[in-house]
C-alpha positions in Angstrom: -33.2 23.8 -2.5 -34.4 20.1 -2.4 -31.9 17.3 -2.2 -32.4 13.6 -2.6 -29.8 11.4 -0.8 -29.8 7.9 -2.1 -28.8 5.5 0.7 -29.3 5.4 4.4 -26.1 4.0 5.8 -23.7 6.0 7.9 -22.5 7.9 4.7 -26.0 8.8 3.6 -27.2 9.8 7.1 -24.2 12.0 7.8 -24.6 13.6 4.4 -28.3 14.3 5.1 -27.5 15.8 8.5 -24.8 18.2 7.2 -26.9 19.3 4.2 -29.9 19.9 6.4 -27.7 21.9 8.8 -26.9 24.2 5.8 -30.6 24.8 5.1 -31.3 22.3 2.4 -34.6 20.4 2.3 -33.4 16.8 2.4 -35.1 13.4 1.7 -33.2 10.1 2.2 -34.3 7.0 0.2 -33.3 3.7 1.9 -34.3 0.2 0.8 -34.3 -1.3 4.3 -36.8 -0.6 7.1 -34.4 1.6 9.0 -31.0 3.3 8.6 -27.7 1.5 9.1 -29.0 -2.0 8.4 -26.5 -3.1 5.9 -22.7 -2.3 5.8 -23.0 0.1 8.7 -24.7 -2.5 10.9 -21.9 -4.6 12.2 -18.6 -3.0 11.3 -15.4 -3.3 13.4 -16.4 -0.3 15.5 -13.2 1.7 15.0 -12.6 5.4 14.1 -9.1 5.0 13.0 -7.6 7.9 10.9 -4.1 7.0 12.0 -4.6 3.5 10.5 -6.1 4.8 7.2 -4.3 2.8 4.5 -5.1 1.5 1.1 -5.2 -2.2 0.5 -3.2 -1.5 -2.7 0.3 -1.6 -1.2 3.6 -2.7 -2.8 3.7 -6.0 -0.9 0.2 -7.0 -1.7 0.6 -8.8 -5.1 3.2 -11.2 -3.7 1.4 -11.5 -0.4 -1.9 -12.4 -2.1 -0.2 -15.4 -3.6 1.0 -16.5 -0.2 -2.4 -15.8 1.3 -3.9 -18.4 -1.0 -2.1 -21.0 1.0 -2.7 -19.4 4.4 -5.4 -20.7 6.8 -6.4 -17.3 8.2 -5.7 -15.2 5.0 -6.8 -11.5 5.4 -7.7 -11.3 1.7 -9.2 -13.9 -0.5 -10.3 -13.7 -4.1 -13.1 -15.8 -5.5 -13.4 -15.1 -9.2 -16.8 -14.5 -10.7 -18.2 -14.0 -14.2 -18.5 -10.2 -13.5 -16.2 -8.3 -15.8 -16.2 -5.4 -13.3 -14.3 -7.6 -10.9 -11.4 -8.1 -13.3 -11.3 -4.4 -14.2 -11.2 -3.4 -10.6 -8.5 -5.9 -9.8 -6.4 -4.6 -12.7 -6.8 -1.0 -11.5 -5.9 -2.0 -8.0 -2.7 -3.7 -9.1 -1.6 -0.5 -10.9 -1.8 1.2 -7.5 0.5 -1.3 -5.8 3.6 0.8 -6.1 5.5 2.6 -3.4 4.8 6.0 -5.0 1.1 5.4 -5.5 0.8 4.0 -1.9 2.3 7.2 -0.5 -0.1 9.4 -2.5 -3.2 7.3 -1.7 -2.4 7.0 2.0 -1.8 10.7 2.3 -5.2 11.4 0.8 -6.9 9.0 3.1 -5.2 10.3 6.3 -6.0 13.9 5.3 -9.7 13.1 5.0 -9.8 10.7 8.0 -8.1 13.2 10.4 -10.6 15.9 9.4 -13.5 13.5 9.7 -12.5 12.5 13.3 -12.5 16.2 14.2 -16.0 16.6 12.7 -17.1 13.6 14.7 -15.8 15.1 17.9 -17.7 18.3 17.2 -20.9 16.4 16.5 -20.6 14.2 19.7 -20.1 17.3 21.8 -22.8 19.4 20.1 -25.5 16.8 20.0 -24.6 14.7 23.1 -24.4 11.5 21.1 -23.9 8.3 23.1 -22.9 5.3 21.0 -20.7 3.3 23.5 -17.8 5.4 22.3 -14.3 5.4 23.8 -11.5 7.9 23.1 -8.6 5.8 24.3 -6.7 5.5 21.1 -6.0 2.4 18.9 -3.1 0.0 18.5 -1.6 -1.8 15.6 0.0 -5.1 16.8 3.0 -6.5 15.0 3.8 -10.2 15.3 7.2 -9.9 13.5 10.1 -7.5 13.3 9.6 -7.2 9.6 6.1 -5.8 10.2 7.5 -3.4 12.8 10.2 -2.2 10.4 7.7 -1.8 7.5 5.7 0.7 9.7 8.4 3.3 9.1 6.8 4.3 5.7 3.4 4.8 7.3 5.0 6.8 10.2 6.5 9.3 7.7 3.0 10.1 6.5 1.7 10.4 10.0 4.5 12.9 10.7 3.7 14.8 7.5 0.2 15.4 8.8 1.1 15.9 12.4 -0.6 12.8 13.6 0.7 11.7 17.1 1.9 8.2 17.4 3.9 5.9 19.8 6.1 3.0 18.9 5.8 0.5 21.8 7.8 -2.4 22.9 6.0 -5.6 24.1 6.3 -4.5 27.7 4.9 -1.0 26.9 1.9 -2.5 25.1 0.6 -3.8 28.5 0.4 -0.2 29.8 -2.5 0.4 27.5 -3.8 -3.1 26.8 -3.3 -5.2 30.0 -5.7 -7.8 28.6 -2.9 -8.9 26.3 -0.8 -10.2 29.2 -1.2 -13.8 28.2 -0.3 -13.2 24.5 2.2 -10.3 24.6 5.2 -12.7 24.1 3.9 -13.4 20.6 4.3 -9.7 19.7 7.3 -7.8 18.4 5.8 -4.4 19.2 3.0 -2.0 18.3 2.2 1.3 16.8 -0.2 3.2 19.1 -2.4 6.0 17.7 -3.7 8.0 20.7 -6.3 10.0 18.8 -8.1 7.0 17.3 -11.5 6.1 18.8 -14.1 3.3 19.0 -17.8 2.9 19.2 -20.9 1.3 17.7 -21.5 2.7 14.2 -25.0 1.4 14.0 -26.0 3.1 17.2 -24.3 6.3 16.1 -26.1 6.3 12.8 -29.5 5.7 14.3 -29.0 8.5 16.8 -27.9 10.9 14.1 -31.0 9.9 12.1 -33.1 11.3 14.9 -31.1 14.5 15.0 -31.5 14.8 11.2 -35.2 14.4 11.5 -35.2 17.3 14.0 -33.7 19.4 11.3 -36.4 18.4 8.9 -34.9 15.5 7.0 -37.4 13.1 5.7 -36.6 9.4 5.6 -38.4 7.1 3.2 -37.8 3.4 3.9 -38.5 0.4 1.8 -37.5 2.4 -1.3 -35.7 0.4 -4.0 -33.8 2.9 -6.1 -34.1 1.7 -9.7 -32.7 4.2 -12.1 -32.0 7.9 -12.7 -33.8 10.0 -15.3 -31.5 12.2 -17.4 -32.1 15.2 -19.7 -29.0 16.6 -21.2 -26.4 17.1 -18.5 -28.9 17.0 -15.6 -30.7 14.5 -13.5 -34.4 15.2 -13.6 -35.6 12.4 -11.3 -35.0 9.1 -9.7 -37.3 6.1 -10.0 -37.9 4.3 -6.7 -40.5 1.5 -6.4 -41.8 2.5 -9.8 -42.4 6.1 -8.9 -40.5 9.1 -10.2 -39.2 11.4 -7.4 -37.6 14.7 -8.3 -35.3 17.3 -6.5 -32.9 20.0 -7.4 -29.8 17.9 -6.6 -29.1 14.3 -6.0 -26.4 12.5 -3.9 -25.5 8.9 -4.6 -24.4 7.2 -1.3 -25.4 3.7 -2.1 -22.1 2.1 -1.2 -21.2 -1.0 -3.3 -24.3 -0.5 -5.3 -23.5 3.0 -6.5 -21.7 1.9 -9.8 -24.7 -0.2 -10.8 -26.9 2.9 -10.7 -24.4 5.1 -12.5 -23.3 2.8 -15.3 -26.3 3.4 -17.5 -25.4 7.2 -17.3 -22.0 6.4 -18.8 -20.2 7.0 -15.4 -17.6 4.4 -14.8 -17.2 4.4 -11.0 -14.4 2.0 -10.0 -16.1 0.8 -6.8 -16.4 -2.9 -6.1 -17.7 -4.8 -3.0 -15.0 -6.0 -0.5 -16.9 -8.4 1.7 -16.1 -8.2 5.4 -17.2 -10.1 8.5 -17.6 -9.5 12.2 -18.3 -11.3 15.4 -20.0 -9.6 18.4 -19.7 -11.5 21.7 -20.6 -10.6 25.3 -17.8 -9.9 27.7 -17.4 -12.5 30.4 -13.9 -11.5 31.8 -13.7 -7.7 31.7 -10.0 -7.7 32.9 -9.0 -9.9 30.0 -10.9 -7.9 27.4 -9.4 -5.1 25.2 -9.6 -1.5 26.4 -10.2 0.1 23.0 -9.3 -1.3 19.6 -6.3 -3.4 18.6 -5.6 -4.4 15.0 -3.7 -7.6 14.3 -1.5 -6.6 11.4 -0.8 -10.2 10.4 -4.5 -11.1 9.9 -5.9 -7.5 9.4 -8.4 -8.2 12.2 -9.7 -5.5 14.5 -10.8 -6.2 18.1 -12.9 -3.5 19.7 -14.3 -3.0 23.2 -17.9 -1.8 23.6 -19.5 -1.4 27.0 -20.5 -5.0 27.5 -19.5 -6.5 24.2 -16.4 -7.2 22.0 -16.6 -6.7 18.3 -14.1 -8.7 16.1 -14.1 -7.4 12.5 -12.0 -8.0 9.5 -11.1 -10.1 6.5 -11.7 -9.1 2.9 -13.3 -11.3 0.2 -13.4 -10.2 -3.4 -16.3 -12.3 -4.4 -18.9 -10.0 -6.0 -22.3 -9.2 -4.5 -22.3 -12.2 -2.3 -23.7 -12.0 1.2 -23.4 -15.7 2.2 -21.8 -16.2 5.6 -18.6 -18.2 5.3 -18.0 -20.4 8.4 -14.3 -20.3 7.7 -14.2 -16.6 8.5 -16.1 -17.2 11.8 -13.5 -19.8 12.7 -10.6 -17.5 11.8 -12.0 -14.5 13.9 -12.7 -16.9 16.8 -9.1 -18.0 16.6 -7.7 -14.5 16.6 -9.7 -13.3 19.6 -8.8 -16.4 21.5 -5.1 -16.1 20.5 -4.9 -12.5 21.8 -7.6 -12.3 24.5 -8.3 -15.8 25.6 -11.4 -16.2 27.7 -12.4 -12.5 27.4 -15.7 -13.1 25.6 -18.3 -15.9 25.2 -17.9 -17.2 21.6 -20.9 -19.5 22.1 -23.2 -16.4 22.1 -21.4 -14.6 19.2 -23.4 -12.9 16.5 -21.9 -13.6 13.1 -22.4 -10.9 10.4 -21.2 -10.0 7.0 -21.4 -6.8 4.8 -20.2 -5.4 1.5 -17.7 -2.6 1.9 -17.5 -0.3 -1.2 -13.8 -0.2 -2.2 -12.0 1.9 -4.7 -8.7 0.6 -6.3 -6.7 3.3 -4.6 -8.5 3.3 -1.2 -9.7 6.9 -1.3 -13.4 7.5 -1.5 -15.1 9.3 -4.3 -16.7 12.6 -3.1 -18.1 15.5 -5.1 -19.2 16.4 -8.6 -19.8 14.2 -11.7 -20.2 15.1 -15.4 -23.9 15.8 -14.6 -24.3 19.2 -13.1 -26.7 18.3 -10.2 -25.5 14.8 -9.4 -22.9 14.3 -6.7 -21.2 11.3 -5.2 -20.3 10.2 -1.6 -19.2 6.6 -1.8 -16.2 4.2 -2.0 -15.1 4.4 1.6 -14.1 0.7 1.8 -13.3 -0.5 5.3 -13.2 3.1 6.7 -16.8 4.2 6.2 -17.4 5.4 9.7 -13.9 6.8 10.1 -14.4 9.0 7.1 -18.2 9.6 7.2 -18.5 12.9 9.1 -15.6 14.6 7.2 -16.9 13.3 3.8 -20.4 14.6 4.5 -19.2 18.0 5.8 -16.8 18.3 2.8 -19.6 17.5 0.3 -22.0 20.0 2.0 -19.4 22.7 1.7 -18.9 21.9 -2.0 -22.6 22.0 -2.7 -22.9 25.4 -0.9 -20.0 26.7 -2.9 -18.0 27.1 0.3 -14.3 26.5 0.5 -13.8 23.1 2.2 -11.7 22.9 5.3 -9.3 20.4 3.6 -7.5 20.2 0.2 -9.8 18.9 -2.5 -7.0 17.2 -4.5 -7.7 13.6 -5.5 -11.1 13.2 -3.9 -13.5 13.4 -6.9 -14.2 10.9 -9.6 -12.2 13.0 -12.0 -8.9 11.6 -10.6 -9.6 8.5 -12.6 -9.6 10.4 -15.9 
């Protein structure tokens, strides 16, 4: 059976690999000259199932108003003329209740924990080396209020058997000695020992080569234009003016997925959540992070690679806008200097931005559509790499009519209807 996977980011490549492993003849269409050149290129570098949480939380509507006046606001909204932006915002607001937050976080943790296990298997089986570290991750709290609010998330971690540690400021230094100069600014931390780090771009490119060894064909420079439909089936995809056909089709185009699906009458509630990163060389290794820390106040992640530090975060709801905002660079520079002063050389920092495909409820959209041979794997938001392997394995099982290893509840597009 022939499968066309549309999109060559970390989601598309992992999908292609798992499908090929099950015996499908897979072709990947990617508009860039190589895989992982857009959203998967410069992400925060964290595999963080324990931190998997939706942006839609009970405190967000009020916090968003306060963030409008905050210098280093984790979320900013720039209104556009795009009606889809307003519809997405309205749907997100409806998810900002305590009950919906619990449901959505539980779905995300279920998928993310499974995905981390799949990644562990892949790394061991294929010998992948992507500057990975399996040293856990840490959520840093600057106030007692943040520390107290973590209780709701901890209940969900307990529900799924996810190990965690609540740390005092003194205990934080056992795992992150580089915070010695700034630990007095912290009230405590939530440590997630099973979280990991690494370079998503490097991982994706290595997996691309392993997929090729399984027979996956990668076609680059392919601008996917539209899908051809007959009845309830897709009969082909137009790319660069040519019609390509297969038996099944998987849309893994990230933020651009809803634009392709809208002419088919599929209303996919995915909208770009713009994020940023800085990558800087380490100049003081003893003052650098050991793994990943997440500053809960600013929603900024700081990750240690072998010779580099990756600072990633912030969310802008501003449409399909890839302009680099110098204010975000200044904010990330401030956060890294505030927590790890002198650890990296900011003068040599690479400044990057990408569009993260976000759903209103935080959970990705994986599985069937109203068209019998069209499937989706998109909407992973800020947790694309965290959820990539599990999402791809899950989708491959669905396509092969095998029972997935995790509960299917709430993962398909039909949860919105």
